N, C-alpha and C positions, 0 to 999 in steps of 0.2 A: 805245195802239199807237204804236210808233216804227218808222220805216223808214229804211233807208240804201240809196242807189243809188250804185254805183261809176260815175262818169262815163265812165271808160275802157271800160265795157261797153256803152255806147250804140251802137246800130246805125242806119245811115241810107243804106245802099247807096252810090251815087256821091257823096253829100253827107257821108259820115262824117268825112272829114278836116276839112271846113269846120265841121261840128257840134262836133268835139272841139277846134277851134282857139280862138284868143284872142277872136274875134268872138262866140262863143257860149258853150260850157261851159268852155273853157279848162281842160282836164283835168289839165294839168301843175300849175297853181296851185291848182285847186279839185277835188280828186279825188273828192269826195262831194257828193251831194244828200241832205239830211236832212229828215224830217218828224217832229215831236214833237207828239203829241196832247195836248189839254187838257180836252176835254169830249166826251161821247158822248150823243146824244139819239135814242132809238128813234123811228121813224116807222111809218106804216102797212105792214102785211104784213111782208116780210123786208127792210125798208129802215131806214136810220138816217142820221144826220149825225154826222160826226166833225170837230170844229174843232181847229185846232192851228197850229203854225208851220212854214212851209216855208222852208228855207235853201238857196239856190243862189248860188254865186260870192260867198260871204261876206255875203249880204244875206238877212235874215229878214223874212218877211211872213206875216201871219195868212191862213189859207185855211179853207174848209169843204169837206171831202170828202163826197160823197153816196155812201153805201154801198148795195150790193145783195148779199144773201146768198142763194146757191142751195145748199140743203143737200145735194143729191146730184148735182151737175152735173159735177164735175171728176174726171178720171182722174189719179191720182197715181202716178208711176213709183216702183217699189220694186225690191228685189233680185229678187223673184219675178215681176215684171211689173207691170201696172197694177192698182190697187185703187180702189174707190170712195171718194170724199171729197167735200168741199164746196168751193164756189167763192165767193170774195169779190171784188167789183169795186168800186173806189173811183174816183170821177170828180170833176173840178173844172175851172174855167176861170180862167186867170191872164193878166195882162199881162206879156209877156216883157220889156218896157221897164222894169218894176219891178225886174228882176234884171240890169239893164245889158246886155240882149241886144237891140240895136237894128239890127244889121247886116241888110242885104237887106230893108229895110222895104218896098221896091217889089215884093217877091216873097212875103213871109211876113207875115201879119196880126200885129198886136201882141197881139191877144186869141187865146190858144191853149187848146185842151183838153188836159188831162192825164188819164191813166188808168193805174191800177195793177190788175193781175189777180193774185190769189193762190190757189193750190190749198192747201186746208187738210186736215189729217189729224188724227184723234182722238189725244189724248195716250195714250201707252202706259204 
């Protein structure tokens, strides 16, 4: 699994300008966050672990995403309305300082949780 997030699409209410600025994601210089997987390990139930490399601000670090798959939980918008689908949730914890994001350390912990939610639809 490979994923790309456009940093300009990040939302943070009143902190959005700061989040997109040079102290954090610097969306002008680094327009994408990338995850490239290397290994997949099934776990109990509908769970698994996905290891790979996370790249932010030109810095690549290995991480493990903890996956949960819910086969019939997501509603996926389509031209005719919502159809049933599956939901995939991927979670991990990173140190933001590892990606040169140290601003506002008195307000924001260095250790932060990241989460990706994806609605999946069967291939047609």
